[in-house]
C-alpha positions as CSV (number, residue, x, y, z in Angstrom):
1,Q,84.9,92.5,122.1
2,V,85.8,90.4,118.8
3,Q,89.2,89.2,117.8
4,L,89.5,88.4,114.1
5,V,92.4,86.3,112.5
6,E,92.5,85.9,108.7
7,S,94.0,83.1,106.8
8,G,94.1,81.7,103.2
9,G,96.2,84.2,101.5
10,G,99.1,83.5,99.1
11,L,100.4,83.6,95.8
12,V,98.2,82.5,92.7
13,Q,98.4,82.9,89.1
14,A,96.0,85.1,87.2
15,G,92.7,83.2,86.5
16,G,93.2,81.1,89.7
17,S,91.2,81.0,92.9
18,L,91.7,81.4,96.6
19,R,89.4,81.2,99.6
20,L,90.2,83.5,102.6
21,S,88.8,82.7,106.0
22,C,88.3,85.0,109.0
23,A,87.9,83.2,112.4
24,A,86.4,85.2,115.2
25,S,86.5,85.0,118.9
26,G,83.9,86.4,121.2
27,R,80.3,85.6,121.9
28,T,78.6,88.2,119.7
29,F,80.0,87.2,116.3
30,S,76.5,86.5,115.0
31,N,75.4,90.2,116.0
32,Y,77.8,91.9,113.5
33,D,77.9,92.6,109.9
34,M,81.1,91.4,108.4
35,S,83.2,92.5,105.6
36,W,86.4,92.3,103.7
37,Y,88.5,95.2,102.8
38,R,91.9,95.3,100.8
39,Q,94.7,97.7,100.5
40,A,97.1,97.5,97.7
41,R,100.5,99.3,98.1
42,G,100.1,103.0,97.7
43,K,96.3,102.9,97.8
44,E,93.7,103.5,100.2
45,R,91.8,100.7,102.0
46,E,88.7,99.8,100.1
47,L,85.5,97.6,100.8
48,V,85.5,94.5,98.8
49,A,82.5,92.8,100.2
50,L,80.0,92.9,103.0
51,I,77.5,90.4,104.5
52,T,74.9,91.3,107.1
53,W,74.6,89.6,110.4
54,G,72.1,86.9,109.2
55,G,73.7,86.4,105.9
56,G,70.6,87.7,104.1
57,T,72.2,90.6,102.2
58,T,75.5,90.8,100.4
59,T,77.3,93.8,98.9
60,Y,80.3,93.7,96.5
61,A,82.6,96.3,95.0
62,D,82.0,96.7,91.4
63,S,85.5,95.4,90.6
64,V,84.8,92.0,92.3
65,K,81.1,91.5,91.2
66,G,80.6,88.1,89.6
67,R,84.0,86.9,90.8
68,F,84.1,87.0,94.6
69,I,81.7,85.5,97.0
70,I,81.4,86.4,100.8
71,S,79.6,84.0,103.1
72,R,79.5,83.3,106.8
73,D,78.9,80.5,109.2
74,N,77.7,81.8,112.5
75,A,78.0,78.5,114.2
76,K,81.8,78.4,113.3
77,K,82.2,82.2,113.9
78,T,83.8,82.4,110.5
79,V,83.3,84.5,107.4
80,Y,84.8,83.6,104.1
81,L,85.9,85.2,100.8
82,Q,85.8,82.9,97.8
83,M,87.8,84.7,95.0
84,N,87.7,83.3,91.5
85,S,89.0,84.5,88.3
86,L,91.7,86.5,90.1
87,K,93.4,89.2,88.4
88,P,96.9,90.9,89.1
89,E,94.8,94.1,90.3
90,D,93.5,92.0,93.0
91,T,96.9,91.9,94.7
92,A,96.6,93.5,98.2
93,V,96.5,92.8,101.7
94,Y,93.1,91.7,102.6
95,Y,91.5,92.6,106.1
96,C,88.5,91.1,107.8
97,N,86.2,93.6,109.6
98,A,83.5,93.3,112.0
99,G,80.7,95.8,112.9
100,R,81.2,98.1,109.9
101,G,84.7,99.3,111.0
102,R,84.6,98.5,114.7
103,Y,87.1,95.5,114.7
104,W,89.9,94.7,112.4
105,G,92.0,91.6,111.6
106,Q,95.8,91.8,111.1
107,G,95.4,91.1,107.4
108,T,96.4,88.4,104.8
109,Q,98.5,89.0,101.7
110,V,97.0,88.1,98.3
111,T,99.4,88.2,95.4
112,V,98.2,87.5,91.8
113,S,100.9,87.0,89.4
114,S,100.3,87.7,85.5
């Protein structure tokens, strides 16, 4: 069992940066691939970034490549999403996920103003 708690969302101007954190509880965090999803109002939830259990492989949605960076610290049981050069279209609720869909956090709102 893994519980996930996101933090770091907020309101930022276009071109700004935010760093999201996802703190996990449970003993098996390091066994799971971790990912960030987002869901904008009226749209389906989409995968933003994924990092494998050891951190050796990362995958990004085309819309965020070159702007977002996913990382993890298994000792701290935390996964991060550094978001740079934010755009209004990045506005969404961002969700942390463990185990490729198995466990979800409650989400954190990111709003980018133009």
